[in-house]
C-alpha positions as a printed Julia matrix, in Angstrom:
226×3 Matrix{Float64}:
   5.59  -16.23    2.97
   2.81  -13.88    1.94
   4.9   -12.49   -0.93
   7.78  -13.95   -2.95
   9.5   -12.27   -5.89
  12.32  -13.91   -7.81
  14.35  -12.29  -10.59
  11.7    -9.64  -11.28
  12.45   -7.24  -14.14
  10.32   -4.39  -15.46
  11.2    -2.8   -18.78
   9.59    0.03  -20.72
  10.16    0.57  -24.45
  11.61    3.99  -25.23
  11.53    4.34  -29.01
  14.18    1.99  -30.33
  15.67    1.38  -26.9
  14.42   -0.2   -23.66
  14.45    1.38  -20.21
  15.27   -1.2   -17.53
  13.53    0.11  -14.38
  13.59   -3.0   -12.16
  16.59   -5.29  -12.42
  16.45   -8.88  -11.16
  14.54   -8.09   -7.96
  14.4   -10.75   -5.24
  12.02   -9.97   -2.37
  10.44  -12.16    0.3
   7.95  -10.89    2.89
   6.58  -12.94    5.76
   2.95  -12.7     6.82
   2.64  -10.12    9.6
   5.91   -8.39    8.75
   6.43   -4.61    8.71
   8.79   -3.79    5.83
  10.09   -0.48    4.51
  11.4    -0.16    0.95
  13.62    2.9     0.86
  15.13    4.68   -2.1
  15.66    8.11   -3.65
  13.56    9.64   -6.41
  14.05    7.72   -9.65
  15.28    4.58   -7.9
  12.4     2.39   -9.13
  10.56    2.16   -5.81
   7.21    3.37   -7.21
   7.44    0.88  -10.07
   8.19   -1.85   -7.54
   5.19   -0.75   -5.47
   2.97   -0.94   -8.57
   4.12   -4.5    -9.22
   3.69   -5.53   -5.57
   0.2    -3.99   -5.57
  -0.82   -5.73   -8.83
  -1.26   -2.34  -10.49
   1.33   -3.46  -13.05
   2.85   -6.77  -14.08
   6.54   -7.62  -14.39
   8.25   -8.06  -17.74
   9.93  -11.22  -16.47
  10.49  -13.16  -13.29
   8.2   -14.84  -10.77
   5.82  -13.13   -8.33
   3.78  -15.23   -5.91
   1.21  -13.49   -3.7
  -0.46  -15.86   -1.23
   0.93  -18.64   -3.42
  -0.77  -17.29   -6.57
   1.42  -16.61   -9.63
   0.54  -13.0   -10.42
   2.12  -13.04  -13.86
  -0.45  -15.54  -15.07
  -3.49  -13.61  -13.83
  -6.01  -11.86  -16.06
  -6.81   -8.17  -15.6
 -10.06   -9.12  -13.87
  -8.23  -11.45  -11.48
  -5.68   -8.74  -10.68
  -8.5    -6.29   -9.97
 -10.1    -8.85   -7.66
  -6.82   -9.34   -5.78
  -6.38   -5.58   -5.38
  -9.91   -5.16   -4.09
  -9.83   -8.01   -1.59
  -6.22   -8.56   -0.51
  -4.37   -5.22   -0.72
  -5.17   -1.98    1.06
  -3.57    1.08   -0.56
  -2.48    4.3     1.15
  -1.07    7.0    -1.13
   0.75   10.27   -0.44
  -2.04   12.28   -2.09
  -4.86   10.49   -0.15
  -6.93    9.85   -3.34
 -10.22   10.69   -1.63
 -13.31   11.63   -3.64
 -13.93   15.27   -2.61
 -17.72   15.26   -3.02
 -18.15   12.23   -0.77
 -18.12   12.16    3.03
 -15.39   10.36    4.95
 -17.85    7.53    5.65
 -18.74    7.1     1.97
 -15.07    7.23    0.92
 -14.23    4.44    3.35
 -17.25    2.37    2.29
 -16.5     2.64   -1.43
 -14.21   -0.44   -1.8
 -16.87   -2.51   -0.03
 -19.4    -1.41   -2.62
 -17.12   -2.86   -5.31
 -17.02   -6.1    -3.31
 -20.81   -6.3    -3.41
 -21.26   -5.79    0.34
 -24.78   -4.65    1.25
 -25.23   -0.98    2.14
 -26.0    -1.49    5.82
 -22.98   -3.71    6.38
 -20.55   -1.58    4.41
 -21.56    1.57    6.27
 -21.18   -0.27    9.59
 -17.73   -1.54    8.61
 -16.73    1.91    7.35
 -17.87    3.49   10.62
 -15.85    0.95   12.59
 -12.76    1.65   10.48
 -13.12    5.39   11.04
 -13.5     4.79   14.76
 -10.27    2.76   14.67
  -8.37    5.78   13.27
  -9.98    8.19   15.73
 -12.36    9.93   13.32
 -15.74    8.81   14.62
 -16.68   12.49   14.99
 -15.72   13.31   11.37
 -17.68   10.65    9.48
 -19.91   13.14    7.66
 -17.13   15.59    6.83
 -15.8    16.02    3.27
 -12.17   16.38    2.28
 -12.2    20.19    2.32
 -13.39   20.06    5.95
 -10.5    17.85    7.1
  -6.83   18.5     7.78
  -4.13   16.68    5.83
  -3.52   14.29    8.71
  -7.23   13.56    8.99
  -7.46   12.93    5.22
  -4.65   10.41    5.49
  -6.38    8.69    8.4
  -9.54    8.44    6.26
  -7.4     6.86    3.54
  -5.99    4.37    6.06
  -9.51    3.55    7.28
 -10.56    2.95    3.66
  -7.62    0.6     3.15
  -8.37   -1.32    6.35
 -12.14   -1.6     5.83
 -11.61   -4.5     3.41
  -9.54   -6.43    6.02
  -6.55   -6.65    3.67
  -3.74   -9.17    3.92
  -1.27   -6.42    3.0
  -1.35   -2.7     3.69
   0.73   -1.04    0.95
   1.69    2.55    1.69
   3.44    4.86   -0.78
   5.15    7.83    0.97
   2.27    7.93    3.5
   3.65   10.96    5.36
   5.01   12.83    2.34
   2.22   15.45    2.28
   1.98   15.86    6.06
   3.62   18.01    8.7
   5.85   16.27   11.27
   3.2    15.97   13.98
   0.6    14.5    11.6
   3.24   12.17   10.16
   4.03   10.81   13.62
   0.32   10.21   14.23
   0.12    8.19   11.01
   3.2     6.17   12.0
   1.68    5.47   15.41
  -1.46    4.25   13.65
   0.61    1.96   11.42
   2.19    0.42   14.52
  -1.27   -0.28   15.95
  -2.38   -1.88   12.68
   0.79   -3.98   12.55
   0.27   -5.17   16.13
  -3.14   -6.48   15.04
  -1.37   -8.78   12.56
  -1.57   -6.9     9.26
   1.41   -7.11    6.92
   2.66   -3.6     6.07
   4.89   -2.68    3.15
   5.84    0.98    3.15
   7.61    2.85    0.33
   9.62    5.89    1.43
  12.67    8.03    0.71
  12.9     9.14    4.36
  15.24    7.19    6.66
  13.41    8.43    9.78
  10.1     7.08    8.47
  11.68    3.82    7.28
  13.07    3.16   10.74
   9.54    2.68   12.08
   9.51   -0.66   10.23
  10.93   -3.97   11.47
  13.09   -4.41    8.36
  14.43   -2.0     5.74
  15.46   -2.88    2.2
  16.92   -0.36   -0.21
  16.49    0.18   -3.92
  18.76    2.24   -6.14
  18.9     2.31   -9.93
  16.4    -0.55  -10.02
  18.52   -2.88   -7.88
  17.15   -4.07   -4.52
  19.46   -4.78   -1.6
  18.43   -6.86    1.39
  15.26   -8.31   -0.12
  15.88  -11.92    0.85
  15.09  -13.03    4.4
  17.76  -14.9     6.32
  17.28  -18.64    6.25
């Protein structure tokens, strides 16, 4: 297993009361799996994504990522895990508008301490993988929405992540661009990358090998069959 969650809860204090967002979540993901987590707005799926991606820590329960107990990690250790093990793809792309596509993709490698020549070579290769070798020097305002999302995917893949974590990756795209992104995810999955995709859209979720659902903070189908 690349990821194991047992009895995960996430609570937020709300004045004198407590808001229980995640409720006793059990989730197991095998290395190389393609999983969709589906749920409506307000279901807790974004909070779950934040915990999976080490952007937040659970209030209680056990979370093992590559056998490491995430709950016991320092902020610096969590940042290191995010930078080296998890590639993020967000609905809003999160590109830096003043930087070229190449520089956006190379940025996580800079944080890893990779030398400039190597990080630019790896960024160029990642952009070639997503079909944007002719757009490397373009900025965000020169790219379509689908192209921006492909740059974001290239950025996520440039670090050679163990997990690609995608939050509503087609939510800001038209249907044709969304299908291109899904085709790209299939190619990435076939290369052996574990993909966890958060979505509210059944049609998008059905691109995955397995679908689990979350509603009112309760996850259904998170445990793999023995």
